N, C-alpha and C positions, 0 to 999 in steps of 0.2 A: 579158721584153723583146720577144720575138717576138710575143706576144699584144698587147702595148701598141702595137708598131709597126703591126700590121695594123689594130687598132681605131682609132688616131688617123688613119691614112691613109684609112680608110673614112669616119670622121667629117668630115675635111676635105673629101672629095669630096662628101659629102651636104650639108654646110653651104653650100659655095660653088658647088655644082652644076657640077662639072668632071668630065671623063671620067677613068676609072681610069688611062689611059695618059698623062695630062697631069701626073701627080704621081709622083715616085719617092721611095721611102723605103729607106734603107740603114742597117745597124747599124755603129757605129764602136767600136773601130778595125777589127774584122773580125767575120765572121759567128759564129765560135765564141768570141768574147770581146766580148760586147755591153755596152759601157759608156755608150753614148749613141746617139741616133738622129738621122740627117741626113735632112731633107726638102728636095727641090728640085723646081722645075717643069721638066718635060722639054721643053715647047714653047719655041721661041726667043722671048725677050721675056717669056713667061709671062703669066698672067692677073692677077698681083699678089695672089693670095690669101694667100701667106705673109707679105707685108708687112702685110696687114690682120690676120692672125692675131697678129702681134707688136706691133701698135700699137692695135688697137681693144679697149677694156676688156672687152667681153663675148664676144669672138670665141672665145677658148679654151674658155670654159664652154659655148658653143654647140656647139663641135666635140666636146667630151667627152660632152655629153648626146646628141648624134647618134650617137656611137659606142656608147653604152649602149643606145640604141634599136635599133641594128643588131644588137646582141648579144641581142636578144629580150627587152628589158625595156620595160615601158610607162612613160610619163611619170608621175612622182609628183605628188601634190597638195602643192606646196611644194618645198623644196629636196630634192636627192638625198641619201639616207642609206643607209649600208651595211645597217643592220638591216631596211630596208624592201624590199630587192631581192628576197628570196624571194617575197614577195607580189606583186611587180610583174612577175615572169617570165611571158611569154606562153606559153600552152599550146595544144595541139591540141584538137580537139573532144572527144576522149576523155580529156583531162586529162593527157596526157603532154608532156614537154618537146619543143620543136621539134627540138632537136639536143642532143648531149652536149658534146663538146669544140669542135665547130665545123662549119659547113656552108657551102655556096656561097651561101646566103641571107644569111649574116652575115660571118664573117671570112676564109673561104677563097676564093681566086681563082686564076686562071691565073698571075698575076704573082708570087704568093708560094708557089708549089708547093714550093720547097726548104724552106720553114718549116712545112709542114703538120704534121709530127710534133711540132713545138714549140708550136703554137698551141692554146690551151685557153681558151675563153671563160669558164670557171669559175675561172681562176687567181686566187687571192685577192689577190695583190699587184697584179696588173694592174687588177682591179676597184677596189681601194682607191685606186689612183692616179687612175683615171678619175672616181670619185666626188669625190675632192678637187678635180680640175680642173673638174668640172661646177659646183662651188661657188666657183670662183676668179675673180679679175679681173686683167687685165693692167694693169700700171702701168709707164709708160716710166721708164727710169733717171733722167731729168732731172726727173721730176715731183716735186713737193713732197707728201709724204705727207699733210700736213694738209689739202690741197685736196680729198682724197678721203675725209676723215673725216666721220662723221655729226655731229661736234661743231663743224663750221664755224659761226661766228656767223651769224645771219640777215642781218645787214647786212654781207655780205662785199663786197670791192671789186668794181668793175665788171669788171675783168679776170678775177677768179675766177668771177664769174657768167657771163661770156661763155664761159669755158672749160668750165664745168659744162654749159651749154646745148649747146655743140658736141659734147661727149662723149656727152650723152644722145641727141642727134639721130643721131650715128653709130651708137650702140648700137641704136637703134630700127630704122634702115635695114639695118644689118648682120644683124640678126635676122630680117629679112623681115616686120616688123610693120607695121601700118597707120599711115601718117603722118597727122598731124592736118590738119584743114581750114585751120588757120592757126597758124603758128609765132609765138612772141613777141608774143602778142596783148595789147594793153592792156585792163585790166578795172577796174571800179569807178572810172571817171573818171580812169584813169591811175595810181591809187594802187597797183596791183598789175600785174605782168607775168606773163601765163600762158604757160608754155613751149609748150604745145600745146593747142589748142582743137578739140575733136571735137563738131561741131554736131549730128550725127545722134543721138548719145547724150547730148548736153548735158553734156559732161565737160570739166573744166578740169584740166590737168596742171601742177602747180607744182613748181619745183626749189628754191624757198626757202619754208620753212614759213610760211604766212600767219598773221596774228594771228587770235585767236578771233573778233574783230569782222569781219575780212575773210572768213573762212570762213563765218560766219553770213550775211553779205551775199550771197555767191555761192549758198549754199543757198536763200536767199529768192528768188533769181532763177531757181531751178530747176536749178542746176548741181551735178553731183557733183564733188567736189574729190578728186583723187588726188595725194597728197603724195609726190613722188619725190625728196626732198631728200637721201636716203641712197643714193649710187651702189652701195654693196654690196648693196642690195636690189633693184636694177633687174631682174635676171634673174628673180627670184621674182615681182616685181610685173607684169612683162610677161605672165607665165603666169597670174597671178591674175585678170586682167581681159580674157579673150578677147573679150567683147562690145565692148570698146574697141579693143584692139590687134590683134585677130584672131589667127590661128595663124601659125606659121612657114611661109613659102613654100618 
């Protein structure tokens, strides 16, 4: 729990670009009986990062991925997986690990000095939790699960389509990815609405799978079609197309 606390705190700081002193993390109910972790913003009013963490679908995954990077692991090609971590560990020029249990480049800091004896970046349970979170998605309690299912019919209601677009836009911006030149752009004479149109790469991002005829028509016009109709794949897809979405800022 001490390792997870330090890792998530660093991940939040890296993802939302806040100072270490702006975020406080405490074990509950007490330090020698860690059953839960409490995070709160120290500055009056705060920056709102914890609200974003609790409400934006991709925020927790981005935080966990940032924590794994801080712990000296490189980004994988595709989803994070436990079995891939040994091959992703960053090494020194002579092939040695950057650190063993922890260092001031990763999880150790002035603020968590009392926990230094308990922090271990190689702790199997902490790593397993972070990998799971890196592949997770936040869903609000009031959300209807079906709305986030990959099996939503193509002709979903307008309310569902609007909600899907807004969640995609928030995930895009929260991840620091490149916004499109035009949102909700009509295409093919208005027969199709493109969630994001990237003119420089001639890419059309769609949130409802187009028909084969529509996809062929866009291809004929020189557009690459990126089908993002499955919200559970957004994190992977943002990483798969750096030429379109860029890197995390």
